[in-house]
N, C-alpha and C positions, 0 to 999 in steps of 0.2 A: 677160445678154442685152442686145443693143443693137437699136435701131430707128432708122430714118432716115426723115425726112419732107421733102417739098418743098412750098413754097407760092408762090402768085403772086396779085397783085392789081393792078388798074388803076382809076383814077378820073379823070374829066374835070376839067379846071381851069375854074373859073368865077369871075367877080368877086363880091365881097361875102362871101366866106368866108375864114377864116384858113387858112393853109397849115400843116398839122401833119404831121410825119413823124418816126417814131421817138419820139413823145411830145414833140417839140420844136416850138414855134411859130416859123416862119421868116418874116421880113418879105418880103412879095411882094404884088403887086397882085391876085393871084388865089389862090384856095384850091381844095381838092378837094371836088367834089360828092359827097354821100352822106348816108345816114340818120344815121349816127354822125358822129364828127369826120372820117371818111373817111381816116384815117391808113393809107395803102396799105402802108407798111413794116410797121406793127404787124399789119395784116391778113394779109400774106404770112407773117410769122413765126408768127402764130396758126394759120394753115392748115397750116404745116409741122409744128407740134407735134401738131395734130389728125390729120394724115396719118400721122405716125409711130405714133400710137396706134390707127390705123384707126377713127377716130371721126367721119368725115365732114368737114364744112367749117364755116367761121365762120357762114355763112348758116343752117345747120341748128341751130346752138346759140344764135345771136343774130339772129333773122330781122328783116329791115328792115320787116316788116309789124307788128312788135310795138312799140308806142309807148314801152315801157320803154327801148328802145335808141336813141331819138331823141337826137341829139347826144351819144351815149355817148362816154366817154373810152376810146379803143381800148387804151390801156395797161391799163386795168382789165379789159377783156375778155381780154387776154392773160394777166393775172394769174389770172383764173378758170380758164383752160385749163391753166395751169401747176399750179394746185391739183388739177385733175382728173388731170393726169399723176402728181403725187405720190400721190394717192389710189389710183392703179392700180400704184404701185410704181416709177415712173420719175422720173428727174431729167434736166435738160438738161446735156449734156456741152459742146456748142458749137453756135454758129449762124454761118452765113456768109450774108450778104444783099447784094443789089444794089438800088440805086435807079436807075431809068432816067428821067432828067430833063435837058432841054436847059438850062433856066434856072429858078430861080436856082442859082448854084453852091452845092454842098452842103458843100464841104470845111470851112468855118468851123463847121459844126454836127455833123459826124460824131462827134466825141468825146462830145458831150452825148447824142447818139442812142444810142451804145454804152452809156453809163452808164445811161440810162433803161431801155433794153431789158434790160441785165444785172440791174437791180433787179427788173423785172417777171418775169424768168426765174429769179430767185433763184440767180444764178450770178455768177462774177467777170467783170468787164469784159474781161479778157484772153481770155475764151472767146467773145466776141461781135465779129464782123467785120461792118462796114458799109462798102460801097464805092459810089461814085456813078459812073454812066456817062452820057454823052450818047448820043443816037442819031444824031449827026452830021447833024442837021436832017432826018432821015428818019422817017416814020411819025408817029403822033399825039403821041408824046413829043417828037420832033424838031421838030414844028410848034408845040410848046408848047400843045397841046390837052389833054394828059393827062400824068399821071405814073404809072409802074408800078414795082412792086417784086417781087423774087423772093427766096426764102430756102430754105436747106437747114438742117435741124436733126438733131443726133444725140442720142438719148436712151439712157440705160442704166438697167437695173434695179438696185435696191439702195439 
């Protein structure tokens, strides 16, 4: 049996925070606002896995009202959800994700993101796709006010 999930996340860019995407810290004058490390890419992938399992979303499992998740490492949250998938008999087949960001350029960091996500997902890096898109200076991402991410995941039982 296979299951497909989709995930999406968006965080505002603010000064004074590190920019973390896909578990990789990227040099930039702004970072993402959030209760955890605000890693929008990890959050989108986590929501995709939860969606495939029909188990709600990241906020239901790791609420921002719970101080335990303050500045939490989003890769660790993803790892917890992957364990949940394994406990219900599913494993990750592949992930396809987009980061929507005007600046900074993501290309130098994509390979490291794929590796970190693959490790958290307990799968091979060849099964994890991460692409970066600009919004052509349109919308909050294009105006460099926010970064968003979307992901699709395929799980299979067995």
